[in-house]
Backbone as JSON, one array per atom type, in Angstrom:
{
  "sequence": "MRHGALTPFHAELSCDSCGQLPEPPRSRLTLANVAAMLPIELLVHALVVQTDLSYPVKVLILTVTATVLVIWVAEPSATRLLRRWLHGPALHRRKNLHRAHSLWRARTILADRPGALERITHALSCLDINILSIHVHPVRDGVLDEFVLATPGGLTEQDLLDALVAGGGSSPRVVRTTPIALVDGQTRALSLAARIAGNPSELPLAVADLLSAEIVSEPGQHPVQGHAADGTLLKIPTAWHQPIIFARPGNPFTPAESARAHRLAELAEIVELSQTKAA",
  "N": [[-12.42, 12.91, -13.58], [-14.97, 14.85, -12.21], [-15.33, 18.33, -12.22], [-14.33, 20.27, -9.44], [-14.44, 18.36, -7.78], [-13.12, 16.62, -4.95], [-9.6, 14.66, -4.94], [-8.5, 11.97, -2.51], [-6.03, 12.76, -2.02], [-5.85, 15.64, -2.41], [-7.59, 16.08, -0.65], [-6.33, 15.58, 1.51], [-4.25, 17.32, 1.78], [-4.47, 19.82, 0.86], [-5.28, 23.48, 1.4], [-7.18, 24.44, 4.19], [-8.36, 26.95, 3.93], [-8.04, 28.24, 1.34], [-7.99, 25.98, -0.38], [-5.97, 25.41, -1.97], [-3.11, 23.36, -3.1], [0.07, 23.12, -1.13], [3.19, 25.01, -2.24], [5.62, 22.86, -3.76], [8.75, 21.93, -2.88], [11.39, 23.6, -4.33], [13.75, 22.23, -5.19], [12.86, 19.55, -5.31], [10.78, 19.64, -7.24], [12.38, 20.61, -9.34], [13.93, 18.19, -9.93], [11.92, 16.5, -10.47], [10.83, 17.71, -13.03], [13.03, 17.2, -14.74], [13.39, 14.31, -14.58], [10.9, 13.97, -16.16], [11.33, 15.24, -18.56], [13.89, 14.35, -19.92], [13.31, 11.92, -21.05], [11.65, 12.51, -22.9], [13.08, 14.49, -24.48], [15.29, 12.99, -25.47], [13.84, 10.94, -26.94], [12.64, 12.73, -29.17], [14.88, 13.88, -30.43], [16.24, 11.57, -31.32], [14.39, 10.73, -33.37], [14.52, 12.9, -34.95], [16.95, 13.35, -35.71], [17.81, 11.31, -37.22], [16.83, 12.26, -39.72], [16.59, 13.45, -43.2], [16.66, 16.23, -43.55], [17.5, 19.64, -43.52], [19.88, 21.31, -41.7], [19.02, 23.66, -40.2], [16.38, 23.44, -40.12], [16.14, 21.11, -38.81], [16.69, 21.86, -36.25], [14.95, 23.9, -35.73], [12.78, 22.09, -35.67], [13.43, 20.39, -33.54], [13.39, 22.5, -31.48], [11.01, 23.49, -31.35], [9.27, 21.16, -31.2], [10.06, 20.0, -28.67], [9.62, 21.79, -27.02], [6.95, 22.01, -27.02], [6.0, 19.51, -26.18], [7.21, 19.49, -23.38], [6.05, 21.53, -22.11], [3.15, 20.74, -22.33], [2.92, 18.15, -22.01], [5.25, 16.67, -20.28], [5.74, 18.31, -18.1], [3.07, 18.66, -16.65], [2.37, 16.03, -16.5], [4.55, 15.02, -14.62], [4.11, 16.39, -12.46], [1.49, 15.47, -11.71], [1.92, 12.59, -11.64], [3.88, 12.38, -9.58], [3.08, 13.57, -7.48], [2.79, 13.06, -4.7], [5.12, 12.64, -3.87], [6.52, 15.1, -4.63], [5.18, 16.84, -2.83], [5.87, 15.36, -0.47], [7.28, 16.6, 1.99], [5.5, 18.35, 3.0], [3.31, 16.86, 3.45], [4.05, 15.24, 5.38], [4.51, 16.91, 7.39], [1.68, 17.68, 7.85], [0.76, 15.24, 8.81], [2.12, 14.96, 11.0], [1.13, 17.16, 12.34], [-1.74, 16.26, 12.88], [-1.54, 14.11, 14.34], [-0.67, 15.08, 16.61], [-1.26, 15.77, 20.12], [-1.7, 18.04, 21.36], [-1.37, 21.57, 20.54], [0.98, 24.26, 20.95], [1.88, 27.69, 21.33], [5.28, 28.89, 21.54], [7.4, 31.04, 23.31], [10.8, 32.36, 23.92], [13.69, 33.75, 25.07], [16.96, 33.5, 23.9], [20.73, 33.36, 24.29], [22.45, 35.07, 21.67], [24.42, 33.21, 20.2], [26.48, 30.62, 18.74], [25.19, 27.28, 18.67], [22.9, 27.67, 20.56], [20.29, 27.39, 19.46], [20.53, 24.82, 19.01], [20.7, 23.52, 21.58], [18.25, 24.31, 22.66], [16.4, 23.09, 20.99], [17.2, 20.12, 21.28], [16.32, 19.74, 23.95], [13.88, 20.06, 23.93], [13.26, 17.94, 22.25], [13.75, 15.64, 23.85], [11.55, 15.61, 25.15], [9.82, 14.39, 23.32], [8.94, 16.34, 21.62], [7.6, 17.86, 18.81], [8.73, 20.2, 16.62], [6.98, 22.58, 14.81], [7.08, 25.04, 13.59], [9.19, 27.65, 13.53], [10.46, 30.92, 14.49], [12.62, 33.65, 14.29], [13.43, 36.48, 16.29], [15.36, 39.26, 16.41], [16.37, 40.8, 19.58], [16.85, 43.05, 22.43], [18.47, 41.48, 24.26], [19.43, 39.27, 23.22], [18.24, 36.9, 21.12], [14.86, 36.32, 20.29], [13.07, 33.55, 20.01], [10.57, 31.85, 18.7], [8.06, 29.3, 18.73], [5.84, 27.01, 17.22], [4.57, 24.26, 18.68], [4.1, 20.97, 18.43], [3.01, 18.66, 20.73], [2.86, 15.31, 22.79], [0.39, 13.57, 24.31], [-0.43, 14.26, 27.72], [1.63, 15.94, 28.47], [2.06, 19.1, 30.19], [1.72, 22.65, 30.43], [3.76, 23.7, 32.54], [5.53, 21.49, 32.21], [6.71, 22.28, 29.32], [7.55, 24.87, 29.81], [9.32, 24.36, 31.63], [11.38, 22.66, 30.1], [11.86, 24.63, 28.16], [13.75, 26.31, 29.85], [15.57, 24.58, 30.54], [16.86, 24.31, 28.08], [18.29, 26.49, 27.85], [16.78, 28.85, 27.56], [15.22, 31.9, 28.5], [12.86, 33.85, 30.2], [10.47, 32.43, 29.62], [7.55, 31.64, 27.59], [4.44, 30.18, 27.16], [1.35, 29.37, 25.22], [-1.73, 27.66, 24.66], [-2.5, 26.82, 21.33], [-3.92, 26.78, 17.9], [-4.31, 24.96, 14.88], [-4.16, 27.23, 12.84], [-2.24, 28.56, 13.28], [-0.27, 27.97, 11.98], [-0.34, 28.87, 9.27], [0.89, 30.3, 6.32], [2.97, 32.85, 6.77], [3.47, 35.22, 5.18], [1.23, 34.92, 3.22], [-0.77, 35.55, 5.08], [-0.11, 38.06, 5.94], [-0.33, 39.46, 3.64], [-3.16, 39.02, 3.04], [-4.12, 40.85, 5.08], [-3.14, 43.02, 4.29], [-4.5, 43.42, 1.97], [-6.97, 43.66, 2.77], [-6.89, 46.25, 4.4], [-6.26, 47.88, 2.18], [-8.77, 47.96, 0.91], [-10.36, 49.03, 2.72], [-9.3, 51.17, 4.79], [-10.26, 52.14, 7.61], [-10.08, 49.53, 8.8], [-7.6, 49.14, 9.91], [-7.0, 48.94, 12.82], [-8.3, 46.41, 13.52], [-7.1, 45.03, 11.76], [-4.35, 44.86, 12.18], [-4.66, 43.98, 15.09], [-5.44, 41.39, 14.62], [-3.05, 40.53, 13.24], [-1.08, 40.76, 15.34], [-2.06, 39.45, 17.24], [-3.24, 40.79, 19.46], [-4.92, 43.13, 21.86], [-6.89, 45.96, 21.45], [-6.22, 48.81, 22.81], [-6.49, 51.59, 22.53], [-8.15, 53.65, 20.2], [-8.11, 56.02, 17.4], [-9.8, 58.92, 18.19], [-10.67, 58.19, 20.49], [-10.13, 58.46, 24.08], [-6.79, 59.06, 24.69], [-4.42, 56.43, 25.98], [-2.46, 56.89, 28.76], [0.82, 57.34, 29.57], [3.42, 54.44, 29.37], [4.25, 51.06, 28.59], [7.09, 49.7, 30.24], [7.95, 47.19, 29.93], [7.44, 46.49, 27.23], [5.08, 45.75, 26.45], [3.25, 47.24, 25.42], [2.15, 48.88, 22.35], [2.39, 51.38, 20.06], [1.05, 53.0, 17.4], [1.41, 55.16, 14.5], [-1.01, 57.28, 12.82], [-3.43, 58.19, 9.9], [-5.37, 59.5, 11.02], [-4.43, 61.56, 12.61], [-4.17, 60.67, 15.53], [-2.69, 58.11, 17.52], [-2.85, 54.73, 17.5], [-3.15, 52.51, 20.04], [-1.96, 49.35, 21.1], [-2.25, 46.31, 23.14], [-0.54, 43.53, 24.58], [-0.23, 41.82, 27.0], [2.32, 40.21, 29.06], [3.32, 39.43, 26.94], [5.86, 40.71, 25.43], [6.1, 42.98, 22.5], [8.05, 42.37, 19.57], [10.8, 43.73, 17.76], [10.41, 43.38, 15.04], [7.63, 42.74, 14.86], [6.64, 45.08, 15.34], [7.73, 46.61, 13.3], [6.16, 45.39, 11.29], [3.62, 46.14, 11.87], [3.68, 49.15, 11.62], [4.23, 49.4, 8.99], [1.62, 48.39, 7.77], [0.25, 50.61, 8.89], [1.23, 52.62, 7.31], [0.39, 51.87, 4.71], [-2.4, 52.12, 5.28], [-2.47, 54.88, 5.67], [-1.54, 56.01, 3.2], [-3.7, 55.05, 1.21], [-5.93, 56.23, 2.56], [-5.3, 59.12, 2.15], [-5.23, 59.0, -0.67], [-7.71, 58.31, -1.34], [-8.98, 60.73, -0.32], [-7.85, 62.77, -1.8], [-8.89, 62.17, -4.14], [-11.61, 62.49, -3.87]],
  "CA": [[-13.07, 13.47, -12.4], [-15.65, 15.86, -12.41], [-14.87, 19.84, -11.9], [-14.73, 20.43, -8.3], [-14.39, 17.21, -6.76], [-11.52, 16.45, -4.36], [-9.17, 13.42, -4.66], [-8.24, 11.87, -1.3], [-4.73, 13.52, -2.0], [-6.28, 16.9, -2.45], [-8.66, 16.42, 0.81], [-5.39, 15.41, 2.84], [-3.04, 18.24, 1.87], [-5.01, 21.24, 0.4], [-5.46, 24.34, 2.44], [-8.64, 24.56, 4.46], [-8.89, 28.19, 3.74], [-8.34, 28.26, -0.21], [-8.06, 24.92, -1.19], [-4.86, 25.06, -3.1], [-2.12, 22.83, -2.63], [1.02, 23.97, -0.97], [4.2, 24.82, -3.33], [6.45, 21.93, -3.5], [10.29, 22.41, -2.8], [11.98, 23.87, -5.79], [14.71, 21.06, -5.72], [12.01, 18.36, -6.04], [10.02, 19.88, -8.53], [13.42, 20.59, -10.76], [14.15, 16.79, -10.26], [10.77, 15.75, -11.26], [10.81, 17.91, -14.43], [14.18, 16.64, -15.39], [12.86, 13.16, -14.9], [10.13, 13.79, -17.13], [11.56, 16.06, -19.76], [14.78, 13.91, -20.37], [13.0, 10.85, -21.83], [11.15, 13.12, -24.64], [14.17, 15.07, -25.55], [15.9, 11.97, -26.13], [13.17, 10.47, -28.26], [12.76, 13.83, -30.21], [16.44, 13.99, -30.92], [16.5, 10.31, -32.02], [13.77, 10.68, -34.52], [14.69, 14.24, -35.91], [18.35, 13.45, -36.03], [18.24, 10.73, -38.57], [16.15, 12.52, -41.0], [17.59, 14.16, -44.17], [16.3, 17.55, -43.28], [18.56, 20.3, -43.44], [20.32, 21.5, -40.12], [18.42, 24.87, -39.49], [15.04, 22.74, -40.05], [16.16, 20.07, -37.77], [17.07, 22.74, -35.14], [13.69, 24.36, -35.72], [11.59, 21.23, -35.39], [13.62, 19.94, -32.2], [13.04, 23.17, -30.4], [9.41, 23.79, -31.17], [8.36, 19.85, -30.76], [10.61, 19.35, -27.34], [9.22, 22.86, -26.0], [5.38, 21.85, -26.57], [5.72, 18.17, -25.34], [7.57, 19.65, -22.24], [5.09, 22.3, -21.66], [1.79, 20.19, -22.2], [2.94, 16.65, -21.45], [6.15, 16.34, -19.39], [5.39, 18.96, -16.67], [1.64, 18.17, -16.05], [2.66, 14.53, -16.0], [5.42, 15.07, -13.68], [3.24, 16.88, -11.36], [0.43, 14.49, -11.34], [2.46, 11.17, -11.21], [4.89, 12.34, -8.52], [2.65, 14.73, -6.34], [2.97, 12.61, -3.31], [6.79, 12.8, -3.75], [6.72, 16.41, -4.8], [4.55, 17.48, -1.6], [6.25, 14.91, 0.9], [7.46, 17.29, 3.39], [4.21, 19.08, 3.72], [2.6, 15.72, 3.98], [4.84, 14.75, 6.5], [4.2, 18.17, 8.54], [0.27, 17.68, 7.95], [0.58, 14.24, 9.55], [2.55, 15.21, 12.4], [-0.08, 18.07, 13.11], [-2.96, 15.54, 13.01], [-1.1, 13.07, 15.39], [-0.54, 15.73, 18.06], [-2.51, 15.77, 21.05], [-1.8, 19.52, 21.84], [-0.51, 22.56, 19.79], [1.17, 25.28, 21.44], [2.97, 28.63, 20.61], [5.98, 29.11, 22.82], [8.42, 31.95, 23.05], [11.71, 32.19, 24.81], [15.05, 34.49, 24.7], [18.07, 32.69, 23.82], [21.67, 34.0, 23.82], [22.95, 35.09, 20.5], [25.67, 32.52, 20.07], [26.44, 29.44, 17.96], [24.73, 26.26, 19.48], [22.11, 28.17, 21.5], [19.08, 26.94, 19.27], [20.58, 23.43, 19.23], [20.56, 22.94, 22.67], [16.8, 24.26, 23.08], [15.66, 21.76, 20.42], [17.31, 19.03, 21.99], [15.72, 19.77, 25.13], [12.46, 19.65, 23.45], [12.98, 16.67, 21.47], [13.93, 14.89, 24.83], [9.97, 15.16, 25.81], [9.11, 13.84, 22.1], [8.05, 17.22, 21.2], [7.77, 18.22, 17.47], [8.62, 21.62, 16.43], [6.31, 22.66, 13.34], [7.73, 26.12, 12.81], [10.29, 28.43, 14.09], [10.82, 32.29, 13.91], [13.6, 34.44, 15.15], [13.33, 37.95, 16.21], [16.27, 39.79, 17.13], [16.09, 41.53, 20.72], [18.14, 43.66, 22.98], [19.16, 40.8, 24.98], [19.72, 38.4, 22.21], [17.11, 36.79, 19.94], [13.62, 35.58, 20.62], [12.66, 32.5, 19.22], [8.9, 31.87, 18.5], [7.88, 27.91, 18.14], [4.77, 26.07, 17.06], [4.89, 23.0, 19.15], [3.19, 19.54, 18.51], [3.32, 17.78, 21.95], [2.15, 14.17, 22.78], [-0.49, 13.62, 25.34], [0.11, 14.35, 29.21], [2.59, 17.17, 28.74], [1.46, 20.4, 30.45], [2.46, 23.93, 30.35], [4.88, 23.66, 33.22], [6.61, 20.78, 31.33], [7.0, 23.11, 28.4], [8.29, 25.94, 30.48], [10.89, 23.66, 32.26], [12.14, 22.38, 28.83], [12.59, 25.86, 27.47], [14.55, 26.71, 30.49], [16.35, 23.5, 30.52], [17.5, 24.41, 26.86], [19.23, 27.66, 27.83], [15.95, 29.97, 27.44], [14.8, 32.83, 29.65], [11.6, 34.5, 30.22], [9.78, 31.55, 28.54], [5.94, 31.98, 27.58], [3.56, 29.34, 26.22], [-0.03, 29.27, 25.29], [-2.18, 26.73, 23.54], [-2.87, 27.38, 19.93], [-4.56, 26.11, 16.71], [-3.72, 24.77, 13.45], [-4.1, 28.44, 12.38], [-0.88, 29.3, 13.83], [0.79, 27.28, 10.9], [-0.57, 29.58, 8.21], [1.73, 30.86, 5.83], [3.02, 34.43, 7.32], [3.53, 36.02, 4.05], [-0.06, 34.92, 2.82], [-1.57, 36.14, 5.97], [0.2, 39.69, 5.92], [-0.91, 40.1, 2.28], [-4.54, 39.2, 2.99], [-4.5, 41.69, 6.07], [-3.1, 44.32, 3.51], [-5.41, 43.55, 0.93], [-8.16, 44.18, 3.52], [-6.62, 47.53, 4.63], [-6.3, 48.79, 1.18], [-10.05, 48.11, 0.54], [-11.12, 49.96, 3.91], [-8.22, 51.71, 5.75], [-10.41, 51.93, 8.77], [-9.87, 48.26, 9.19], [-6.47, 49.26, 10.36], [-6.86, 48.53, 14.1], [-8.68, 44.99, 13.72], [-6.18, 44.05, 11.2], [-3.05, 44.96, 13.25], [-4.7, 43.27, 16.32], [-5.15, 40.13, 14.19], [-1.55, 40.13, 12.95], [-0.09, 40.59, 16.35], [-2.64, 38.74, 18.56], [-3.06, 41.76, 20.5], [-5.95, 43.72, 21.98], [-6.87, 47.31, 21.07], [-6.29, 49.6, 24.1], [-6.97, 53.07, 22.1], [-8.25, 54.22, 18.83], [-8.27, 57.35, 16.98], [-11.17, 59.32, 18.78], [-10.92, 57.74, 22.1], [-9.17, 59.13, 24.94], [-5.43, 58.3, 24.65], [-3.72, 55.81, 27.25], [-1.39, 57.83, 29.49], [2.02, 56.45, 29.89], [4.01, 53.53, 28.46], [4.87, 49.87, 29.33], [8.56, 49.39, 30.25], [8.29, 45.45, 29.51], [7.28, 46.35, 25.82], [3.75, 45.17, 26.08], [2.25, 48.01, 24.63], [2.51, 49.16, 20.97], [1.48, 52.75, 19.43], [1.42, 53.18, 15.62], [0.75, 56.67, 14.07], [-2.13, 56.98, 11.72], [-3.45, 59.36, 9.21], [-6.07, 60.49, 11.68], [-3.71, 62.23, 13.7], [-3.96, 60.06, 16.78], [-2.23, 57.11, 17.34], [-3.54, 53.48, 17.96], [-2.39, 51.69, 21.02], [-2.43, 47.94, 21.44], [-1.48, 45.91, 24.36], [-0.44, 42.21, 24.76], [0.1, 41.61, 28.55], [2.85, 39.18, 29.39], [4.07, 38.94, 25.77], [6.34, 42.01, 24.76], [6.29, 43.1, 21.19], [9.47, 42.15, 19.12], [11.11, 44.98, 16.63], [9.96, 42.91, 13.75], [6.3, 42.92, 14.8], [6.49, 46.65, 15.42], [7.85, 47.04, 12.05], [4.89, 44.91, 10.26], [2.33, 46.92, 12.07], [3.65, 50.34, 11.19], [4.12, 49.25, 7.31], [0.26, 48.41, 7.6], [-0.43, 51.86, 9.21], [1.54, 53.35, 6.33], [-0.51, 51.41, 3.81], [-3.62, 52.77, 5.37], [-2.52, 56.15, 5.39], [-1.36, 56.16, 1.83], [-4.72, 54.7, 0.83], [-6.72, 57.34, 3.08], [-4.96, 60.33, 1.5], [-5.59, 58.97, -2.2], [-9.29, 58.8, -1.33], [-9.52, 62.07, 0.33], [-7.59, 63.39, -2.83], [-9.81, 61.67, -5.22], [-12.89, 63.02, -3.18]],
  "C": [[-13.57, 14.62, -12.69], [-15.16, 17.08, -11.79], [-15.39, 20.04, -10.53], [-14.39, 19.35, -7.11], [-13.07, 16.87, -6.21], [-11.35, 14.94, -4.24], [-8.98, 13.37, -3.3], [-6.91, 12.46, -1.07], [-5.22, 15.04, -1.59], [-6.89, 17.13, -0.93], [-7.45, 16.37, 1.84], [-4.72, 16.44, 2.73], [-3.69, 19.59, 1.35], [-5.39, 21.84, 1.72], [-6.84, 24.35, 2.76], [-9.14, 25.86, 4.3], [-9.39, 28.43, 2.35], [-8.23, 27.34, -0.99], [-7.18, 24.56, -2.08], [-3.91, 23.95, -2.51], [-0.86, 23.51, -2.25], [2.24, 23.85, -2.19], [5.17, 23.8, -3.0], [7.87, 22.4, -3.45], [10.86, 22.64, -4.19], [13.18, 22.74, -6.08], [14.04, 19.97, -6.1], [11.27, 18.65, -7.15], [11.25, 20.08, -9.64], [13.75, 19.03, -10.98], [13.21, 16.25, -11.08], [10.43, 16.15, -12.86], [12.08, 17.49, -15.27], [13.86, 15.08, -15.74], [11.87, 12.96, -16.23], [10.42, 14.25, -18.57], [12.66, 15.06, -20.51], [14.39, 12.77, -21.57], [12.33, 11.49, -23.4], [12.09, 13.78, -25.11], [14.95, 14.15, -26.14], [15.13, 11.46, -27.37], [13.0, 11.28, -29.35], [13.99, 13.69, -30.99], [16.68, 12.68, -31.9], [15.86, 10.36, -33.29], [14.07, 11.83, -35.39], [15.95, 13.99, -36.69], [18.64, 12.79, -37.31], [17.44, 10.95, -39.77], [17.07, 13.07, -41.71], [17.15, 15.62, -44.21], [17.67, 18.56, -43.05], [18.78, 20.73, -41.74], [19.46, 22.43, -39.51], [16.81, 24.14, -39.25], [15.14, 21.67, -38.77], [16.17, 20.85, -36.3], [15.46, 23.28, -34.73], [12.57, 23.36, -34.95], [12.0, 20.71, -33.93], [13.18, 21.03, -31.21], [11.79, 23.49, -30.05], [8.75, 22.34, -30.56], [8.88, 19.72, -29.3], [9.93, 20.34, -26.34], [7.49, 22.29, -25.91], [5.33, 20.62, -25.75], [6.0, 18.52, -23.88], [6.37, 20.44, -21.57], [3.6, 21.56, -21.55], [1.91, 18.74, -21.92], [3.85, 16.46, -20.37], [5.61, 17.17, -17.82], [4.04, 18.62, -15.94], [1.92, 16.67, -15.36], [3.42, 14.28, -14.84], [4.76, 15.27, -12.27], [2.19, 16.04, -10.78], [0.81, 13.06, -10.8], [3.28, 11.22, -9.98], [4.54, 13.19, -7.61], [2.91, 14.38, -4.97], [4.53, 12.97, -2.98], [7.3, 14.22, -3.63], [6.39, 17.1, -3.12], [4.9, 16.51, -0.12], [6.46, 15.56, 2.04], [6.23, 18.06, 3.76], [3.28, 17.94, 4.25], [2.86, 15.32, 5.24], [4.56, 15.86, 7.83], [2.82, 18.06, 8.92], [0.05, 16.33, 8.94], [0.9, 14.15, 11.2], [1.55, 16.2, 13.26], [-1.24, 17.29, 13.55], [-2.7, 14.55, 14.04], [-1.08, 13.79, 16.87], [-1.64, 15.93, 18.8], [-3.01, 17.38, 21.29], [-1.0, 20.32, 20.66], [-0.16, 23.75, 20.9], [2.11, 26.22, 20.79], [3.84, 28.87, 21.92], [7.06, 30.28, 22.46], [9.42, 32.2, 24.07], [12.86, 32.96, 24.29], [16.07, 33.77, 24.74], [19.26, 33.83, 23.52], [22.11, 33.82, 22.43], [24.18, 34.5, 20.08], [25.48, 31.13, 19.53], [25.91, 28.19, 19.05], [23.49, 26.36, 20.46], [20.77, 27.34, 21.06], [19.17, 25.37, 19.33], [20.38, 22.85, 20.48], [19.03, 22.96, 23.21], [16.3, 23.05, 22.46], [15.94, 20.48, 20.73], [16.53, 18.91, 23.09], [14.16, 19.5, 25.0], [12.21, 18.38, 23.02], [13.06, 15.27, 22.32], [12.63, 14.3, 25.38], [9.35, 14.89, 24.38], [8.17, 14.85, 21.7], [8.37, 17.63, 19.75], [7.65, 19.77, 17.17], [8.25, 21.83, 14.99], [6.71, 23.87, 12.8], [8.38, 26.87, 13.85], [10.46, 29.83, 13.73], [11.66, 32.83, 14.78], [13.54, 35.69, 14.96], [14.57, 38.49, 16.85], [15.84, 40.76, 18.22], [17.1, 42.27, 21.35], [19.06, 42.6, 23.65], [19.73, 39.42, 24.29], [18.92, 38.06, 21.02], [16.17, 36.05, 20.46], [13.17, 34.68, 19.6], [11.4, 31.92, 19.56], [9.14, 30.23, 17.92], [6.46, 27.78, 18.08], [5.25, 24.99, 17.41], [3.98, 22.1, 19.21], [3.57, 18.73, 19.78], [2.4, 16.4, 22.12], [1.39, 14.46, 24.03], [0.1, 13.66, 26.7], [1.2, 15.29, 29.54], [1.7, 18.42, 29.26], [2.35, 21.49, 30.12], [3.7, 24.13, 31.25], [5.86, 22.75, 32.62], [7.25, 21.57, 30.22], [7.92, 24.08, 28.86], [9.65, 25.32, 30.96], [11.9, 23.25, 31.21], [12.79, 23.44, 28.28], [13.56, 26.17, 28.3], [15.6, 25.78, 30.45], [17.43, 23.84, 29.23], [18.35, 25.63, 27.01], [18.26, 28.82, 27.83], [15.71, 30.81, 28.51], [13.63, 33.39, 29.29], [10.71, 33.57, 29.14], [8.12, 31.92, 28.91], [5.49, 30.85, 26.82], [2.25, 29.38, 26.36], [-0.26, 28.38, 24.12], [-2.55, 27.47, 22.14], [-3.57, 26.36, 19.13], [-3.62, 25.92, 15.72], [-3.34, 26.04, 12.64], [-2.88, 29.3, 12.44], [0.09, 28.91, 12.64], [0.59, 27.98, 9.51], [0.52, 30.4, 7.72], [1.89, 32.59, 6.24], [3.02, 35.27, 6.3], [1.9, 36.26, 3.55], [-0.83, 35.66, 3.72], [-1.45, 37.73, 6.1], [-0.27, 40.26, 4.6], [-2.54, 40.17, 2.37], [-4.87, 40.61, 3.94], [-4.21, 43.12, 5.08], [-3.88, 44.78, 2.58], [-6.82, 44.19, 1.64], [-8.12, 45.61, 4.1], [-6.78, 48.46, 3.37], [-7.85, 48.98, 0.67], [-10.81, 48.78, 1.62], [-9.85, 50.23, 4.79], [-8.68, 51.71, 7.47], [-10.4, 50.83, 9.39], [-8.52, 48.15, 9.9], [-6.22, 48.47, 11.74], [-6.99, 47.13, 14.27], [-7.6, 44.33, 13.03], [-4.85, 43.83, 11.69], [-3.51, 43.79, 14.51], [-4.79, 41.81, 16.0], [-3.89, 39.76, 13.87], [-0.73, 39.83, 14.15], [-0.72, 39.78, 17.58], [-2.76, 39.42, 19.72], [-4.46, 42.49, 20.62], [-5.72, 45.5, 21.85], [-6.89, 48.01, 22.32], [-6.93, 51.13, 23.87], [-6.97, 53.11, 20.47], [-8.49, 55.47, 18.69], [-9.8, 57.67, 17.44], [-11.54, 59.3, 19.99], [-9.78, 58.52, 22.78], [-7.9, 58.44, 25.18], [-5.2, 57.68, 26.01], [-2.47, 56.68, 27.62], [-0.1, 56.71, 29.84], [2.63, 55.5, 29.05], [4.43, 52.16, 29.32], [6.21, 49.74, 29.34], [8.74, 47.93, 29.63], [7.97, 45.46, 28.08], [6.11, 46.01, 25.43], [2.74, 46.12, 25.4], [3.06, 48.83, 23.4], [1.74, 50.4, 20.4], [2.18, 52.88, 18.02], [0.86, 54.66, 15.42], [-0.44, 56.26, 12.9], [-2.63, 58.18, 11.13], [-4.66, 60.35, 9.87], [-5.79, 61.19, 12.74], [-3.73, 61.8, 15.3], [-3.65, 58.72, 16.91], [-2.97, 55.84, 17.88], [-2.73, 52.84, 18.89], [-2.82, 50.27, 21.04], [-1.36, 47.42, 22.47], [-1.49, 44.39, 24.24], [0.29, 41.88, 26.03], [0.8, 40.37, 28.67], [3.72, 38.94, 28.0], [4.44, 39.99, 25.11], [6.38, 41.68, 23.36], [7.74, 43.15, 20.68], [9.49, 43.5, 18.14], [10.31, 44.47, 15.46], [8.33, 43.19, 13.62], [5.89, 44.46, 14.83], [6.71, 47.3, 14.15], [6.74, 46.8, 11.1], [3.78, 45.82, 10.71], [2.36, 48.63, 11.38], [3.7, 50.31, 9.74], [2.64, 49.21, 7.1], [-0.34, 49.91, 7.95], [0.03, 52.84, 8.05], [0.81, 53.25, 5.12], [-1.87, 52.1, 3.86], [-3.44, 54.23, 5.07], [-2.36, 56.77, 3.88], [-2.98, 56.04, 1.15], [-6.0, 55.93, 1.31], [-6.57, 58.45, 2.23], [-5.36, 60.16, -0.09], [-7.04, 59.11, -2.19], [-9.68, 60.14, -1.05], [-8.96, 63.05, -1.15], [-8.6, 63.24, -3.94], [-11.43, 62.47, -5.11], [-13.13, 64.47, -3.7]]
}
């Protein structure tokens, strides 16, 4: 295969942004490596043990030969031959995504007690809704569950809201979304951190991107007076002596989201101070 050509498998599963395959589950990767290494280990031992070499030489040959064969033959072969099985969960998730008529991001507050999540997932499954991802944020009144949902055709926003309430959720909110909502959270945060490290002035745009919020006030602008009691305003300090204020009407910021924004602000401040000292 020529360099850079995409096989049907790669085209089906590789990331649209970076072109890389997702990391397979550790348990499947371990089983695949064991299945590939065991025959090689048995064959090498059978060939070496029956020779007349001294015991230390046999141990050395077994160690070096088995290690080289495992690294250069077994692991690459297992990854190549069993790749559909290794990436089976990701393939299943991608197929569900492509079959979905609509994608929604949903948020609702649940009581922090056993069985609460089970009830709401059951209510969603009754409408043939597939949960593609879920994140849980501790809040004052319980836990805020955030879902990315794939829904069949015909379901409306009100249907989703009713299902969330029927499952025990309160203050439900749903908005349409795109496959980008499924981008790995750690990768996205690291990309934004790298963006800020390269240019600290990108902080307002990076935080707005991270939290899907709008910038209300930047350093150098007239600050917004007051605060939102419903938690839809977020203020983060900066190295420029004036805070940046973000708003997300109808969708309060969680403590975890606030912490992420503050960590990015700290990174921008560190880079800005370092550049000032260097100058």
